[in-house]
C-alpha positions as CSV (number, residue, x, y, z in Angstrom):
1,M,77.1,39.6,114.2
2,T,74.0,37.7,112.7
3,D,72.1,37.9,116.0
4,Q,73.1,41.6,116.6
5,V,70.2,43.7,115.5
6,P,70.5,47.5,116.3
7,V,67.1,49.3,116.3
8,L,67.2,53.0,115.6
9,F,64.2,55.2,116.5
10,G,63.3,58.7,115.4
11,E,63.2,61.2,112.7
12,V,63.8,60.9,109.0
13,L,63.5,64.1,107.0
14,F,64.6,66.2,104.0
15,D,66.8,69.2,104.5
16,C,65.2,71.6,101.9
17,F,67.4,74.5,100.7
18,D,66.1,77.8,99.4
19,D,67.6,77.0,95.9
20,G,65.1,74.1,95.6
21,S,67.7,71.3,96.4
22,R,67.1,68.8,99.1
23,V,69.1,66.3,101.0
24,L,67.8,63.2,102.9
25,G,68.7,63.2,106.6
26,G,67.7,63.0,110.2
27,A,70.2,61.7,112.8
28,P,68.7,58.2,113.4
29,F,68.2,57.7,109.7
30,N,71.8,58.7,109.0
31,V,73.2,56.3,111.7
32,A,71.1,53.4,110.4
33,W,72.3,54.1,106.9
34,H,75.9,53.8,107.9
35,L,75.3,50.7,110.0
36,Q,73.7,49.1,106.9
37,A,76.8,49.9,104.8
38,F,79.1,48.4,107.5
39,G,77.3,45.1,107.3
40,C,74.8,45.3,110.2
41,E,71.1,44.8,109.5
42,P,69.6,47.7,111.4
43,V,65.8,48.1,111.8
44,F,65.0,51.8,111.5
45,I,61.7,52.9,113.1
46,S,60.1,56.1,111.9
47,R,57.1,57.4,110.0
48,V,56.7,59.2,106.7
49,G,53.8,60.8,104.8
50,D,52.0,59.3,102.0
51,D,53.6,61.8,99.7
52,S,56.4,62.0,97.1
53,M,59.1,62.5,99.8
54,G,57.8,59.6,101.9
55,H,57.8,57.3,98.8
56,E,61.3,58.5,97.9
57,I,62.6,57.6,101.5
58,R,61.1,54.1,101.2
59,D,62.6,53.5,97.8
60,T,66.0,54.9,98.8
61,M,66.1,52.6,101.9
62,Q,65.2,49.5,99.7
63,E,67.8,50.4,97.1
64,W,70.4,50.5,99.9
65,G,69.3,47.1,101.2
66,M,67.7,48.5,104.4
67,S,64.7,46.9,106.0
68,T,61.5,49.0,105.8
69,A,59.6,46.9,108.4
70,G,59.8,49.8,110.9
71,L,58.9,52.6,108.4
72,Q,55.2,53.6,109.1
73,Q,53.1,55.6,106.6
74,D,50.9,58.4,107.7
75,S,47.9,59.6,105.6
76,I,47.4,62.8,107.5
77,Y,50.8,64.3,108.3
78,P,53.5,65.0,105.7
79,T,57.1,63.7,105.6
80,G,59.7,65.5,107.8
81,E,61.2,68.6,106.5
82,V,63.8,71.2,107.6
83,S,63.7,74.5,105.8
84,I,67.2,75.9,105.4
85,T,67.8,79.4,104.3
86,L,71.2,80.9,103.7
87,H,72.0,84.5,104.7
88,E,75.5,85.5,103.5
89,G,76.5,81.9,103.6
90,Q,75.2,81.3,107.1
91,P,72.4,78.7,107.4
92,S,69.3,79.1,109.5
93,F,67.0,76.1,110.2
94,D,63.3,75.8,110.6
95,I,62.5,72.3,111.7
96,L,58.9,72.1,110.6
97,K,56.3,70.8,113.2
98,D,53.6,68.3,112.9
99,R,55.5,65.9,110.6
100,A,54.8,62.2,110.1
101,Y,57.8,61.3,112.4
102,D,56.1,63.2,115.3
103,Y,53.3,60.6,115.2
104,I,55.1,57.2,115.3
105,Q,52.5,54.7,116.6
106,A,53.3,52.1,119.2
107,D,50.8,49.7,117.7
108,G,52.7,49.9,114.4
109,L,56.0,48.7,115.8
110,P,57.3,45.5,114.1
111,E,58.3,42.3,115.8
112,L,61.8,42.9,117.1
113,S,64.7,41.4,119.0
114,P,67.0,44.4,119.5
115,S,70.5,44.0,120.8
116,L,70.8,47.8,121.2
117,I,68.3,50.6,120.8
118,Y,69.4,54.0,119.5
119,H,67.5,57.2,119.7
120,G,68.1,61.0,119.8
121,S,65.9,63.7,121.4
122,L,64.5,65.6,118.4
123,G,62.2,62.8,117.3
124,L,60.5,62.8,120.7
125,R,59.4,66.4,120.7
126,L,55.6,65.4,120.5
127,P,53.7,63.0,122.7
128,D,52.9,60.3,120.2
129,S,56.4,59.4,119.2
130,A,57.7,59.8,122.8
131,A,55.0,57.2,123.9
132,A,56.0,54.9,121.0
133,L,59.6,54.9,122.2
134,E,58.5,54.3,125.8
135,Q,56.5,51.2,124.6
136,L,59.5,50.0,122.6
137,L,61.8,50.2,125.7
138,Q,59.2,48.5,127.9
139,R,58.7,45.6,125.4
140,H,62.4,45.2,124.6
141,P,64.7,46.0,127.6
142,A,67.8,46.3,125.4
143,P,70.6,48.6,126.3
144,V,70.1,52.2,125.1
145,F,72.6,54.4,123.2
146,M,71.3,58.0,123.3
147,D,72.5,60.7,121.0
148,V,71.7,64.0,122.5
149,N,70.5,66.5,119.9
150,L,69.5,69.8,121.4
151,R,67.5,71.7,118.8
152,P,65.9,74.7,120.3
153,P,62.9,75.0,120.9
154,W,62.4,71.3,120.5
155,W,63.6,69.9,123.8
156,Q,62.6,70.0,127.5
157,R,65.1,69.4,130.3
158,D,62.7,67.2,132.3
159,Q,62.2,64.8,129.4
160,L,65.9,64.7,128.7
161,V,66.7,63.8,132.3
162,R,64.3,60.8,132.1
163,L,65.8,59.7,128.8
164,L,69.4,59.9,130.2
165,D,68.3,57.8,133.2
166,Q,67.3,55.0,130.8
167,A,70.4,55.1,128.7
168,R,73.7,53.1,129.0
169,W,75.8,55.0,126.6
170,V,75.5,58.7,125.7
171,K,77.0,60.7,122.9
172,I,76.9,64.5,123.3
173,N,78.7,67.4,121.7
174,D,80.7,70.0,123.7
175,D,78.1,72.8,123.4
176,E,75.3,70.5,124.5
177,L,77.3,69.2,127.5
178,E,77.8,72.8,128.6
179,T,74.1,73.5,128.3
180,L,73.0,70.4,130.2
181,V,75.6,70.4,133.0
182,Q,75.5,73.8,134.6
183,D,79.0,73.6,136.2
184,S,82.1,75.8,136.1
185,G,84.3,72.7,135.6
186,N,86.0,71.8,132.3
187,L,84.4,69.5,129.8
188,Q,85.8,66.4,131.3
189,A,84.5,67.4,134.7
190,R,81.1,68.0,133.3
191,A,81.2,64.6,131.5
192,R,82.0,62.9,134.8
193,K,79.2,64.7,136.5
194,L,76.7,63.7,133.7
195,M,77.9,60.1,134.0
196,Q,77.4,60.0,137.8
197,Q,74.0,61.7,137.7
198,H,72.6,59.1,135.3
199,D,74.6,56.0,136.1
200,L,76.0,55.7,132.6
201,S,78.6,53.2,131.3
202,W,80.2,55.7,128.8
203,V,80.0,59.3,128.0
204,I,81.3,60.2,124.5
205,V,81.9,63.9,123.8
206,T,82.5,65.2,120.4
207,C,84.3,68.5,120.1
208,G,84.2,69.3,116.3
209,A,87.6,70.0,114.8
210,K,89.3,69.3,118.1
211,G,88.3,65.6,118.0
212,A,86.6,63.7,120.8
213,F,87.0,62.1,124.2
214,A,85.2,59.5,126.2
215,I,84.9,58.5,129.9
216,D,84.2,55.0,131.0
217,T,82.8,53.6,134.3
218,D,86.4,53.2,135.8
219,G,86.9,57.0,135.2
220,D,89.5,56.3,132.4
221,I,89.6,59.0,129.7
222,S,90.2,58.2,126.0
223,E,91.0,61.0,123.6
224,I,91.3,61.2,119.8
225,K,92.2,64.1,117.6
226,P,91.6,64.3,113.8
227,A,94.5,63.9,111.4
228,A,96.2,67.3,110.7
229,Q,95.1,67.4,107.0
230,I,91.4,66.6,106.3
231,R,89.6,67.6,103.2
232,V,86.3,69.2,104.3
233,V,83.4,69.6,101.9
234,D,80.8,70.1,104.7
235,T,80.3,68.9,108.3
236,V,76.6,67.9,108.0
237,G,76.1,64.6,109.7
238,A,79.7,64.3,111.1
239,G,78.3,63.5,114.5
240,D,76.0,60.8,113.1
241,A,78.9,59.2,111.3
242,F,80.8,59.2,114.6
243,A,77.8,57.7,116.5
244,S,77.4,54.9,113.9
245,V,80.9,53.6,114.5
246,C,80.5,53.9,118.2
247,I,77.5,51.5,117.9
248,L,79.4,49.3,115.5
249,G,82.2,49.0,118.0
250,I,79.8,48.2,120.8
251,L,78.3,45.4,118.7
252,H,81.7,44.1,117.9
253,S,83.0,44.5,121.5
254,W,85.9,46.8,120.4
255,P,87.7,48.5,123.3
256,L,86.7,52.1,123.8
257,P,90.0,53.8,122.6
258,L,89.7,51.8,119.3
259,I,86.1,52.8,118.9
260,L,87.1,56.5,119.2
261,E,89.9,56.1,116.8
262,R,87.7,54.4,114.2
263,A,84.8,56.7,114.8
264,Q,87.0,59.7,114.2
265,Q,88.5,58.0,111.1
266,F,85.0,57.5,109.5
267,A,83.8,61.0,110.5
268,S,86.9,62.4,108.7
269,V,85.9,60.5,105.6
270,L,82.3,61.7,105.8
271,V,83.2,65.4,106.0
272,G,85.0,65.0,102.6
273,Q,81.6,64.1,101.0
274,R,78.5,66.3,100.4
275,G,75.7,65.7,102.9
276,A,75.1,63.3,105.8
277,T,74.9,60.0,103.9
278,I,77.1,58.4,101.3
279,S,75.4,56.7,98.4
280,D,78.7,55.1,97.0
281,A,79.4,51.9,98.8
282,T,82.9,51.8,97.7
283,V,83.7,54.7,100.1
284,Y,83.1,52.3,103.0
285,A,85.1,49.4,101.5
286,P,88.6,50.4,102.6
287,L,87.3,50.8,106.3
288,I,85.4,47.5,106.1
289,N,88.7,45.9,104.9
290,D,90.9,47.7,107.5
291,W,88.6,46.9,110.4
292,H,88.1,43.2,109.3
293,L,84.4,43.5,109.1
């Protein structure tokens, strides 16, 4: 594992609630956080403002043992923020525009030797960060794990098609798959179509409480369902937890059915915690032991 360096590119932000509380997040950040806990040494590439939230992100990463070599600082644009308001318990999200992570600069990328590059789609909504990812992929032709995050209005189909063409592995949820693949077939048929259209090695589809399935290049389908009794505090970041173990499994060359099983196992642990990241390293310890990491 020492020569396996996953590089994660995209947004880091705070989910800010109307009661004044805030929780650190952003899909690439969450995935990098979990990979660090599982003994990888990921490089997370993003950009934060020169403000209190930006300084807090840098400090938090350092406390967790994460490298900050890829964390750029912006003197103009503020740190990423999602404003969350609750109406009768139902959240509505406002992903604020013109945040530091929208302006990741290609000339600020650190020296890298990535074994795998992860990115989503939200962090590429503006041209600067999209161009920085393109530079990263040109300089380092490592295989790409793409995590589709369709956050209206922050995605365009043309851009998404190009990104899918560059990917080797794709993780997508059931709703996103139905949005992207306009087909009357069932989810598995849609996943096969996505795979063929973009020449992918795997398509991994998460289906919330119903579990997940994946299709490989041979057309074999692996499925996993959650355990019958799971304690759920909230489901924020469950997909990111799932993605982190998929990447871990790729780095360790686990077979696909085992990857799904362990990804589901960790996602079930995460939904029993508040928020998308876990600050208590002892929560990861039983899995690290069980998985012989």
